[in-house]
C-alpha positions as CSV (number, residue, x, y, z in Angstrom):
1,X,67.4,137.7,108.1
2,X,67.5,134.5,106.8
3,X,66.3,131.5,109.5
4,X,68.7,129.1,109.3
5,X,68.5,126.0,110.6
6,X,71.4,125.5,113.8
7,X,72.6,121.4,114.2
8,X,73.5,120.4,117.8
9,X,77.4,120.1,118.4
10,X,78.9,116.8,116.3
11,X,80.6,114.7,118.0
12,X,84.7,115.5,117.4
13,X,86.5,112.0,117.5
14,X,83.2,111.1,114.6
15,X,83.4,114.2,112.7
16,X,87.1,114.0,112.1
17,X,87.4,110.3,111.9
18,X,84.2,110.7,108.9
19,X,86.6,113.6,107.9
20,X,89.9,111.9,107.6
21,X,88.3,108.1,106.1
22,X,87.1,111.3,103.2
23,X,89.7,112.6,102.8
24,X,92.1,109.8,102.7
25,X,89.7,107.8,99.6
26,X,90.5,111.2,97.7
27,X,93.6,113.5,96.4
28,X,92.6,115.8,93.9
29,X,91.6,119.0,95.2
30,X,88.6,120.4,93.2
31,X,87.1,117.0,94.2
32,X,88.7,117.6,98.1
33,X,87.1,121.3,98.6
34,X,83.2,120.9,98.8
35,X,83.9,117.9,101.4
36,X,86.0,120.0,103.4
37,X,83.9,123.6,103.7
38,X,80.6,121.1,104.2
39,X,83.0,119.7,107.4
40,X,83.6,122.7,108.4
41,X,80.6,123.9,108.6
42,X,78.9,121.5,110.3
43,X,81.6,121.9,113.0
44,X,81.3,125.2,113.2
45,X,77.1,124.7,113.6
46,X,77.0,127.5,110.5
47,X,75.5,127.4,107.3
48,X,78.6,129.0,104.5
49,X,81.9,129.1,104.1
50,X,84.9,129.4,101.7
51,X,87.5,128.2,101.2
52,X,90.6,129.6,99.3
53,X,94.6,129.1,98.6
54,X,96.3,132.2,99.2
55,X,99.6,132.9,96.9
56,X,102.8,134.3,98.9
57,X,101.4,137.8,99.3
58,X,98.4,136.7,100.3
59,X,95.7,137.1,97.5
60,X,93.0,134.5,97.9
61,X,93.7,132.0,94.8
62,X,90.9,128.8,92.9
63,X,88.1,129.8,95.4
64,X,85.3,127.5,96.5
65,X,82.0,128.4,98.0
66,X,79.7,127.1,99.8
67,X,75.7,128.3,100.5
68,X,77.4,131.7,99.0
69,X,76.1,133.6,96.4
70,X,79.2,135.8,94.0
71,X,79.2,137.2,91.2
72,X,82.8,136.4,90.0
73,X,85.7,138.3,89.8
74,X,86.3,141.7,90.0
75,X,83.7,142.0,92.3
76,X,83.8,142.1,96.3
77,X,83.2,138.4,98.4
78,X,80.3,138.5,100.4
79,X,82.4,137.4,103.7
80,X,83.9,139.1,106.2
81,X,87.3,139.9,104.2
82,X,88.9,142.3,106.9
83,X,88.7,138.6,109.6
84,X,90.3,137.2,106.4
85,X,93.8,139.8,106.1
86,X,94.0,139.5,110.2
87,X,94.4,135.5,110.8
88,X,96.4,136.1,108.1
89,X,98.3,139.0,109.3
90,X,98.4,137.0,113.0
91,X,98.8,133.6,111.7
92,X,95.6,132.2,113.9
93,X,92.6,131.3,113.9
94,X,90.4,134.4,114.8
95,X,86.4,134.3,115.5
96,X,84.2,137.1,115.4
97,X,81.1,137.4,117.8
98,X,79.3,140.7,115.9
99,X,77.4,141.1,118.7
100,X,79.8,141.0,120.9
101,X,82.8,142.6,118.6
102,X,82.7,146.2,117.2
103,X,85.4,146.4,115.2
104,X,84.3,143.3,112.9
105,X,80.2,144.6,113.6
106,X,81.3,148.1,111.8
107,X,82.4,146.4,109.1
108,X,80.7,146.8,105.9
109,X,80.4,143.5,104.1
110,X,79.5,142.1,107.9
111,X,76.4,144.8,108.3
112,X,75.1,143.6,104.5
113,X,75.5,140.3,104.8
114,X,74.0,140.2,108.5
115,X,77.0,138.4,109.8
116,X,76.6,137.3,113.2
117,X,79.2,134.5,113.6
118,X,82.3,134.6,111.7
119,X,86.1,132.2,111.8
120,X,89.1,132.5,109.7
121,X,91.2,129.4,110.2
122,X,94.8,129.6,108.0
123,X,95.8,126.1,107.0
124,X,99.6,125.8,107.5
125,X,101.7,123.1,104.6
126,X,104.8,123.1,105.5
127,X,105.1,125.8,108.0
128,X,103.9,128.3,105.6
129,X,99.6,129.8,105.3
130,X,98.6,127.8,101.5
131,X,95.0,128.3,102.4
132,X,92.4,130.1,104.1
133,X,89.2,128.5,106.1
134,X,86.1,131.0,106.4
135,X,83.1,130.0,107.9
136,X,80.2,132.3,108.6
137,X,76.4,132.6,110.4
138,X,73.5,134.6,109.7
139,X,72.7,133.4,113.6
140,X,74.5,134.0,116.7
141,X,77.5,132.1,117.5
142,X,77.0,128.5,119.1
143,X,77.8,128.7,122.8
144,X,80.3,125.8,122.8
145,X,82.5,127.9,120.7
146,X,85.6,126.9,122.4
147,X,85.1,123.6,121.8
148,X,84.0,124.0,117.8
149,X,86.8,126.1,117.5
150,X,89.8,123.4,119.2
151,X,87.7,121.1,116.8
152,X,88.3,123.3,114.0
153,X,92.2,123.3,114.8
154,X,91.6,119.2,114.3
155,X,89.7,119.9,111.2
156,X,92.4,122.2,109.3
157,X,95.4,119.6,110.7
158,X,93.5,117.5,108.2
159,X,93.1,119.8,105.2
160,X,96.9,121.0,105.9
161,X,97.7,117.0,104.7
162,X,94.9,117.2,101.9
163,X,96.0,120.0,100.7
164,X,99.7,118.7,100.4
165,X,98.5,115.5,99.5
166,X,96.8,117.7,96.4
167,X,99.3,119.6,95.6
168,X,101.6,117.0,95.3
169,X,99.2,114.9,92.7
170,X,99.2,117.8,91.0
171,X,102.8,118.6,90.6
172,X,102.6,114.6,89.2
173,X,100.1,114.9,86.8
174,X,101.5,118.4,85.2
175,X,104.9,116.0,84.9
176,X,103.0,113.2,83.6
177,X,100.9,116.0,81.0
178,X,104.7,117.8,80.1
179,X,106.5,114.1,79.7
180,X,103.4,112.9,77.5
181,X,103.3,116.7,75.3
182,X,107.7,116.1,74.4
183,X,106.7,112.7,73.9
184,X,104.2,113.2,71.3
185,X,105.7,116.1,69.4
186,X,108.9,113.8,68.8
187,X,106.4,111.6,66.9
188,X,106.5,113.6,63.8
189,X,110.4,114.2,63.4
190,X,111.0,110.3,63.5
191,X,108.2,109.8,61.3
192,X,110.3,112.0,59.1
193,X,113.2,110.3,60.0
194,X,111.9,107.1,59.4
195,X,110.9,107.4,55.9
196,X,113.6,109.3,54.9
197,X,115.5,106.2,56.1
198,X,113.6,103.8,54.2
199,X,114.4,106.0,51.4
200,X,117.8,106.0,51.4
201,X,117.7,101.7,51.8
202,X,114.9,101.2,48.7
203,X,117.0,104.2,45.9
204,X,120.1,105.5,47.7
205,X,123.4,104.3,46.9
206,X,124.2,100.6,48.0
207,X,127.4,101.9,50.1
208,X,124.7,103.8,52.4
209,X,122.2,100.9,52.6
210,X,123.6,99.4,55.8
211,X,124.0,103.7,57.4
212,X,120.2,103.6,56.2
213,X,118.8,100.7,58.0
214,X,120.7,101.3,61.4
215,X,118.7,105.0,61.2
216,X,115.9,103.7,60.1
217,X,115.7,100.5,62.9
218,X,116.6,103.1,65.9
219,X,113.9,105.4,64.4
220,X,111.5,102.5,64.3
221,X,112.8,101.2,68.2
222,X,111.7,105.1,69.1
223,X,108.5,105.1,67.9
224,X,107.8,102.0,69.5
225,X,108.2,103.9,72.7
226,X,107.1,106.8,72.4
227,X,103.3,104.6,71.3
228,X,103.7,103.0,74.5
229,X,104.7,106.0,76.9
230,X,102.1,107.8,75.3
231,X,99.9,104.6,76.1
232,X,100.5,104.4,79.3
233,X,100.2,108.1,79.9
234,X,96.8,107.8,79.1
235,X,96.1,104.4,81.7
236,X,98.1,106.5,84.6
237,X,95.7,109.2,84.5
238,X,92.5,107.5,84.3
239,X,91.5,108.7,81.2
240,X,91.2,105.3,78.4
241,X,88.7,104.0,77.3
242,X,89.4,100.3,76.6
243,X,87.4,97.2,74.9
244,X,88.2,94.2,75.6
245,X,87.9,92.3,72.7
246,X,88.9,88.8,70.9
247,X,92.0,88.3,69.2
248,X,94.1,85.5,67.7
249,X,97.7,86.0,69.1
250,X,99.1,83.5,66.2
251,X,97.8,85.2,63.2
252,X,98.9,89.4,65.3
253,X,102.0,88.0,67.5
254,X,103.7,86.9,64.4
255,X,104.0,89.9,62.5
256,X,103.8,92.4,65.3
257,X,108.0,90.2,65.6
258,X,108.4,91.2,62.1
259,X,108.2,94.6,62.9
260,X,110.9,94.4,65.4
261,X,113.1,93.0,62.7
262,X,115.3,95.5,61.7
263,X,115.6,96.6,65.4
264,X,117.5,93.1,65.9
265,X,119.4,93.4,63.2
266,X,121.3,96.5,64.4
267,X,122.5,94.3,67.7
268,X,123.0,91.4,65.1
269,X,120.4,88.7,66.5
270,X,117.4,87.1,64.4
271,X,113.6,86.7,65.7
272,X,111.8,83.9,65.3
273,X,108.5,83.4,66.0
274,X,106.4,79.7,66.7
275,X,102.9,80.1,66.7
276,X,100.1,77.0,66.3
277,X,97.4,77.5,63.7
278,X,95.0,75.8,66.4
279,X,96.2,78.5,69.2
280,X,93.0,79.5,70.8
281,X,92.2,83.3,70.7
282,X,92.3,85.6,73.7
283,X,90.0,88.4,75.2
284,X,92.0,90.7,75.9
285,X,92.9,94.8,74.9
286,X,95.8,94.1,71.9
287,X,97.6,97.7,72.6
288,X,98.4,96.2,76.3
289,X,99.9,92.7,74.8
290,X,102.1,95.1,72.3
291,X,103.5,97.0,75.8
292,X,104.5,93.4,77.3
293,X,105.9,92.1,73.9
294,X,107.8,94.7,73.2
295,X,109.4,95.2,76.4
296,X,109.9,91.9,76.7
297,X,111.4,91.6,73.2
298,X,114.0,94.7,73.1
299,X,115.3,93.5,76.5
300,X,116.0,90.4,75.2
301,X,117.6,92.1,71.8
302,X,120.0,93.8,74.5
303,X,120.6,90.6,76.3
304,X,121.4,88.4,73.7
305,X,124.9,87.4,72.7
306,X,125.8,88.2,69.6
307,X,125.1,85.9,66.2
308,X,122.1,84.1,68.3
309,X,118.2,83.8,67.7
310,X,115.4,85.4,70.0
311,X,112.7,82.6,69.6
312,X,109.2,83.6,70.4
313,X,106.6,80.8,71.1
314,X,102.8,80.4,71.7
315,X,101.2,77.6,73.3
316,X,98.0,76.9,74.9
317,X,98.2,76.4,79.1
318,X,95.3,75.0,81.4
319,X,96.3,77.3,84.4
320,X,97.9,81.1,84.6
321,X,101.4,79.9,85.1
322,X,103.2,78.5,88.4
323,X,102.2,79.3,92.1
324,X,104.9,81.3,92.7
325,X,104.2,83.5,89.8
326,X,100.4,83.8,90.4
327,X,101.8,84.8,94.4
328,X,104.0,86.7,93.8
329,X,103.9,90.1,95.9
330,X,103.2,93.0,93.2
331,X,105.6,95.9,94.0
332,X,105.1,98.3,95.9
333,X,105.3,101.0,93.3
334,X,103.4,99.5,91.1
335,X,100.4,102.3,90.3
336,X,99.6,102.4,86.7
337,X,95.8,100.5,86.3
338,X,94.6,102.2,90.2
339,X,92.2,104.0,88.2
340,X,91.0,100.7,86.9
341,X,89.0,97.2,87.0
342,X,91.3,95.0,86.3
343,X,90.3,91.9,83.5
344,X,89.2,88.3,85.6
345,X,89.6,85.1,83.7
346,X,86.8,83.3,84.4
347,X,87.0,79.9,86.0
348,X,86.4,77.8,83.1
349,X,89.1,79.7,80.7
350,X,92.2,78.6,79.6
351,X,95.3,80.4,78.9
352,X,98.0,81.3,76.0
353,X,101.2,81.4,77.0
354,X,104.0,83.8,74.8
355,X,107.6,82.6,75.9
356,X,110.2,84.7,74.6
357,X,114.0,83.2,74.8
358,X,117.2,84.3,74.5
359,X,120.8,83.1,74.5
360,X,123.3,85.6,76.8
361,X,124.3,85.7,80.8
362,X,122.1,84.4,82.8
363,X,120.1,87.1,85.0
364,X,122.1,87.0,88.3
365,X,120.4,84.9,91.0
366,X,120.4,87.5,93.4
367,X,117.6,90.0,91.6
368,X,115.0,87.1,91.0
369,X,113.3,87.7,93.2
370,X,112.4,91.6,92.7
371,X,113.5,91.9,88.8
372,X,109.5,93.0,88.5
373,X,109.6,95.8,91.2
374,X,110.4,99.3,89.7
375,X,114.3,100.7,89.0
376,X,115.2,96.6,89.5
377,X,118.5,96.6,87.2
378,X,120.7,93.3,86.3
379,X,124.0,93.6,84.7
380,X,125.0,96.0,82.1
381,X,124.7,94.8,78.7
382,X,127.7,94.2,75.8
383,X,126.9,97.2,74.6
384,X,126.7,98.9,77.6
385,X,123.2,100.6,76.9
386,X,121.4,102.4,80.4
387,X,118.1,101.1,81.6
388,X,115.9,102.6,83.8
389,X,114.7,99.9,85.4
390,X,111.3,100.7,85.1
391,X,110.6,97.7,81.9
392,X,109.7,94.8,83.5
393,X,107.7,96.9,86.4
394,X,105.5,97.7,83.8
395,X,105.0,94.2,82.1
396,X,104.3,92.6,85.5
397,X,101.6,95.4,86.1
398,X,100.0,94.9,82.4
399,X,99.8,91.3,82.8
400,X,98.4,91.5,85.9
401,X,95.7,94.2,84.8
402,X,94.7,91.8,81.6
403,X,94.0,88.4,84.0
404,X,97.3,87.2,83.4
405,X,101.0,86.0,85.4
406,X,104.4,86.5,83.9
407,X,107.8,85.0,85.3
408,X,111.2,84.1,84.3
409,X,113.4,80.9,84.2
410,X,117.6,82.0,84.0
411,X,120.5,80.0,84.0
412,X,123.8,79.4,82.5
413,X,122.9,76.2,81.3
414,X,119.4,77.4,79.9
415,X,119.8,80.8,79.0
416,X,116.6,83.7,79.6
417,X,113.1,82.7,78.8
418,X,110.3,85.1,80.3
419,X,106.8,84.1,79.8
420,X,103.0,85.3,80.0
421,X,100.0,84.4,80.0
422,X,96.5,85.7,78.9
423,X,93.0,84.0,79.6
424,X,90.5,82.7,77.0
425,X,87.6,83.9,78.7
426,X,87.0,86.5,80.6
427,X,84.2,87.7,83.6
428,X,81.4,88.8,80.9
429,X,80.9,91.6,83.2
430,X,84.4,93.2,82.4
431,X,83.8,92.4,78.7
432,X,83.7,96.3,78.1
433,X,84.3,99.1,80.8
434,X,84.9,102.6,81.0
435,X,88.6,103.4,83.4
436,X,87.3,105.4,86.1
437,X,88.6,108.3,88.4
């Protein structure tokens, strides 16, 4: 028999507080399980522990071990499976002092593994058993078993909440992966549509050219949307590696705006861009800039009066934006960059302001205070184009992450102008980073 060190009874309040703080900071089950097992073993003054999710038939799945050696699936677990089965059937915690329980003392696995004391605690989620927490020891049961079982019950309640949160996280992650895969698969057929439409524009009959132009414009817009969705999915998953680099917006923004001219023509709108050559470079992540600009331009195209022009203007300014923009509360639902450290402008940084101006119905005054929240929607467009209400929330999150600010002015007299800023200099410790999870 091994001579294991047995801890004195921990402070119940302190142990539960420590566990609660640990569980609150983590939502992934694979990371939660080791800390759960260590805490459970400590609570019961034991050496070994097992955690397993349970399917609808009571079978153990996704097994995690602590100080236990197991050869893997197809081999017996070095535990008292009888104790686990009894806890699952009776739907409450069971502990066995082998020295006082002939039933468990006769169990083959108990004798082979020299188990002296064992506990099986069901974990309930939404009224059903979702997991089992098993702890055993090769030394005698602690004297204060009753107090430790009460401590384990409190721990089980915390674990139940953690398992529920981990399930929700994994479901959301699966849906995000499914969406990303579906969006990715759209790229090939859309590229074929865009290429064939461009060929019809150049080589087709004269009467087919307007139709080909419309098809190519729609395909180009969907390709832009797909690229943005895939990029944001990577960011949200915390797997994107991004470099902050010097970018000449004066050179790149006009070329990027020109790519959307075909989309604008579909709505009988022109795009114009003004960028002074003397504009300083910004330090930023260029893919995020295109997500911001595309959202603002597509919104402007949708809401512009037919026959009007959208103006994109670039200028330098000394601050990141007006006080109302800099101190506007972020949306409660903002989450895209929760796994990444934001870029921060250095104290001596100037900013480049990008303004997108369009003529059309003004934004209703009652909507302006919550315009950058998730699912905020304005009035329908002339073409009755549906909106998810997510575009400007994405813009706000991207701009904040890049170290700038975004705001809007909208009135009947001055139409609508969205502006956002990007820093020319950033803190050197954030020049290159890999997002963490």
